DRENTI-298265 format. One record per residue (C-alpha): residue in three letters; x, y, z. Coordinates in steps of 0.02 Angstrom, whole numbers, plus 50000, padded with zeros to 5 digits. Layout:
N
alaXYZ...
This chain:
392
met562475675157424asn561975658157354lys561135658057186lys559465649657178arg559245635357058ala557645630856970thr557465614356879phe556115612156752leu555545596956656ile555225601556475ser554595591256330val555675591756176ile555355582756011leu556995575355956val557005575155765leu558815570155741gly559225565755921ile560115582455938ile559755598456033gly560895613356046trp561225629856133ser561195646256035gly561975659656145ser561015658156308arg559435651056227leu558955632956208thr558545629456026ala557945614055933pro558175610855747pro556665615255641pro555435600855614ala555945589455472ala554765586555328ala553635571655360ala554455555655301pro553575545955162leu552435531555204ala553015513755212asn553245514755025ser552365503754899met553255503754731thr552765494854570leu554195492554447leu554215486554267pro555745478054191val557165487854116ala557655472054020asp556925454953983ala557215441353854met556785423553809ile558205411653762trp557905396053657glu558985380553650gln558395376153473phe559135392353405pro560555394853529asp561365409953447thr559765419853413asn559265434453523tyr557415436453568gly557545452153674ser556265462053573thr554865449053572thr553225451653665gly553325434953754leu554355426553890phe554325407653884leu554635392753994asp554485377053889ser555105360353830asp554455357453655glu554065341353561phe555915339653516asn556445342653698phe557215359653659leu557095371053811ser556605389353825arg556985400053977ser556825418754016leu557775432754103ile557075448454186arg557945463254268tyr557275478254366asp558095494654415leu558075496354605ser559095512354616ala557595522054685ile557645511754845pro559025518454959ala560235506655045gly559735503855225ser557895501855183thr556885488355268ile556105477255136ile554425471255202glu553905461555047ala554435460254865thr553385450154743leu553685447654557ser552195442954450leu552055436154273tyr550465437454169gln550145420954082thr549675422353899gln549895404453836gln549875386653902asp550045369453826ser550145354353940ala551105357954103pro549755350554217asn550835350754376leu552365361054337gln553425369954466met554105386654408asp555715392754488leu556605409354490glu558485409454508arg559615424254542val560685429254393thr562515431154444ala563295439154289thr562915453254168trp561835451154013ala561085462853884glu559285461953824asn559765464253641ala561215451853646val560845437453765thr560605420253687trp560545402253745asn562395399953712asn562975415653804arg561685415353945pro562335420954115ala562635409854265thr561285408554400ala561065403354581pro559545397254680cys558635411154772cys556765411954777glu555135403754824ala554425392554686thr552675394054612ser551665379054554ile550595377354399asn549085366054423asn548195367154255pro547515384654282pro546695394954146thr547745407354052gln547525426154071arg548055426854253arg549585431854353phe550795420554445val551715427854593phe553465424154661asp554055430054831ile555805437254807thr555895447554968thr557565440655026thr558365443054855val557785461154839asp558395464655015arg560125458154966trp560145468154804val559715483954901asn560725481555060gln562145469655010ser562445475354832ala564325472154837ala564065453654875phe562415452154780pro562395463654628asn560725465254541tyr560815456054375gly558995450754382val558145433754388tyr558035418354276leu556395409154249thr556665390354245thr555945374154315ser556545359054412ser555115348654340ser555515332454250asp554055334654128thr554635332453948tyr553305342953862tyr552605359653922ile552405377053851leu552055392053960gly552035409753889phe552015426253984gly551925444353932ser553615453053916arg553955471553941glu553525473853757tyr551785466253784asp550165475553829ala550465488653963asp549405480154098lys550115462754066arg551975465654085pro553045457654222asp552945468554377leu553875469354540val552915476254690ile553985481354838his553395487055009tyr554825494855104ile555285507255240pro556615519955190pro558035523155312asn557715538255424asn557915544255601asp556145540555656ala555665524855748val554715511355653lys553595498055728ile552785483755632val551275477155728ser550275461355691ala548405461355717glu547865456155892ala546075452455838asp545145450555671ala543525443155607thr542425442955452ile540615448255470thr539215445255344arg537305445355339asn537435428055260gly537715421055434ala537155435755535asp537295426955704thr538855416855662asn540575421555727tyr542015419355604gly543425425155718ser544425408955709leu544515407655519ser546185409155429glu545515421855302leu544635438755305ala543405442255165ile542745457255072gly541495454054935ser539765455354863ser538335444254812glu536555447254758phe535935448854936tyr537375452455055asp539145458955073tyr540685452955167glu541785464455270phe542995462155413leu543575469755576leu545355470555640arg546245478555787phe548065482055832asp548835484656004leu549775501256000asp550125502956187asp551995500456160leu552105516856065gly551835526556225pro550865542756253gly552275553656187ala552305546156012glu552005557755865ile551375547455719glu552205551455553ser551335537855451ala550355521755470val550025509255331leu548935493755341leu549605479055239leu548445464755193asp549055448755109leu547855442454975ala547605423754998thr546105419754886asp545415428654734gln543645424254681ser543325439954583thr543225444854401gln543605463054439asp544795473754539thr544045484554676asp544365499054792met544415495954980glu543935507455124ala544555506955303val543265513955425arg543575518655606val542655507455732ala541785516855873lys541335502855995ser542215488056074trp542075470456003ala542805453356038glu543585442155906asn542735426355968thr540975433555987val540735447255856thr539425443955722tyr538505453955591asn537025456555708asn538065462755856arg539375471855753pro540065488055824thr539595504955753thr540815514055641thr541195532155603asp542205539855463val543225532655319val545055534655369gly545935526955219thr545705519255047gly546665507054939gln546455495454792val546545476554777glu546915467754612gln546635449954553thr548335443454608val548545431754757asp550035430354876arg550365448954869lys550125462654998phe548975477554968ala549095493755065ile547895506255145asp548525522455221val547725523855394thr548835537555465ser547405548655524ala546615534555626val548235529755714gln548645547955750ala546965550055835trp547115533955936val548825538656003ser548615557356033asp546765559756072pro546105551756233thr544315554156171thr544645542556023pro544905524956092asn545695511755982his544325499555935gly545135495455769leu544545496455590leu543225489155477val543805485255299arg542525484255159his542475484554970ser541925499454870gly541275495054698leu541125476154684thr539545469554602gly538905452154567leu539705436854644asn541465443254680ser542565442154833phe544355443754895ser545025434955050phe546555440655147ser547585430755269ser546995433255448arg548065432655605glu547685413955610gly548295412355430ala550015411955349asp550275430855336ala549395440955470pro548815458755436leu550205471155476leu550175489255531val551795498455490val551955513855599arg553285527255587tyr553365539155734arg554405551655830gln554555550056018arg554435564756137val555845563656263phe555775572656430leu557445580656473pro557895588956638ile558585606356600thr559435616156738leu559355635156728arg560565645456832
């Protein structure tokens, strides 16, 4: 007598890409703990020091200042900084890494270019001097000084260098960076807070990265974005290169953005979703919190205005923005993306981003999709896979 066969199509969540048989039963491994978000880490130096050509055998590792200068006698000062990256596992995807220095002093230097170079040999904070300084190699994006006021931060993009330190450490060991200049100016003095300076004015390194794991990761650029404001209530700002949040005496600025998530597919289980916004312009005297709010109605980038803006529902994520340009700031919007992907009654009309706490004439502007660094949505997800299972 022939045995009947029945073939069923079952949905199995593959956590590690593995399923197994236990006796005669089909079993799947227990669900793994939810992976962390696309991490945002702020590091302070484990070592830094100024070195001075005028006193070439003196160590300045314990001073509160880092200097880049050429004094009236043409003696040079330079500085070294090192961070511990051991908390970032090899195999991580480095989205952005920015090092910032808080300026405490300036004399001359009207149009100076500051450069960071990669240090290629060991040095010790309490022993390094001008005469025993380590060798260096070019590495990083330069930052220009154009006679700005003191008491502000300058940011260097060192994403490629951090990626090499993390993922190619044998060829690129992490000995830190060297602050120098290629400028031909003969007199300039720039001072910055060292790790011994006030706690909120020390050199910091902000890294956005995705740890290695067995989930899929997708980085999506905004497909539409636009600022809306009552100070131009019938004007469309969808083609501008920046997106603003801010306040004034009579009106606020906020912006809409939307991401196409169709490529994730209906079987995606969202582990995390982080919105990354690149700060392009800072016209604020205060830091502020940000809110991301779910949009409930459709809108078009080239026609949306304050007067025809879509309705919104609940706050789905919060973050903070600080007075530091050319750096990304993050908002966790996992709950919104989970709903868009898994709940057919929650269509994806995007998000509205607004400030929470600014007063007076203060604003921040982020790069739009027409700008240099479009808004990004970093999504980690697991994919349901349909497997044919034959039972005898």
